[in-house]
C-alpha positions, 0 to 999 in steps of 0.5 A: 354444683354436681352435673345431676343437680344442674340438669335437674335445676334446668328441668332437662331429662337426665339420660345416661348419654347426657350425663356422660357428655357433661361429665366428659366436659366437666373433667376436661382441662380445656374446651373440647371439640366433637372429635375429641369427645366422640372418642369417649362416648357412644353417640351419633353426631346428630344426637351429640349436637342436639344435646349440645344445643339444648345445653347451650340454650339452658346456659349449661355450656359455652361454645366458640369456634376456633381458627380451624372452624371447629366448635369447642365446648366447655361447662359454663364457668366464670368468664375466662379467656381462651388461647387459640394457636394460629399455627397448630390450632391448639386451644387452652383456657387462660384463667389468670386474666381477670375479665371485668366489664361492668354492665356486660355479660361476657361468655368468651374471650378468644386470644389468638397467637402462637403457643409456646411450642409453635413460637419457638419453632421456625 
């Protein structure tokens, strides 16, 4: 579903800032934190988190906190796992793990460990 349709279906006012924010998250290949998003958008921190909160309430975004105490955001998709490196704090999606727990609604699964780069360095 296109971002414009998604916002319209949720009866959220479509502003250029909201559209840009969701477009950034939609094309990202991994969840992004505020610091990564702010490079590509002109939006103060309070406005950013107000919009993020609205999108979370409406079920448009998923969010989770990493080891580095940063919140990461992504457009809600099918349930999938996220890998968070305990050394460098890199975050990536792991979509080839099937998560199927009948009767449960799963938003996020976080797997902690060492990424390939950190695992090979001593």
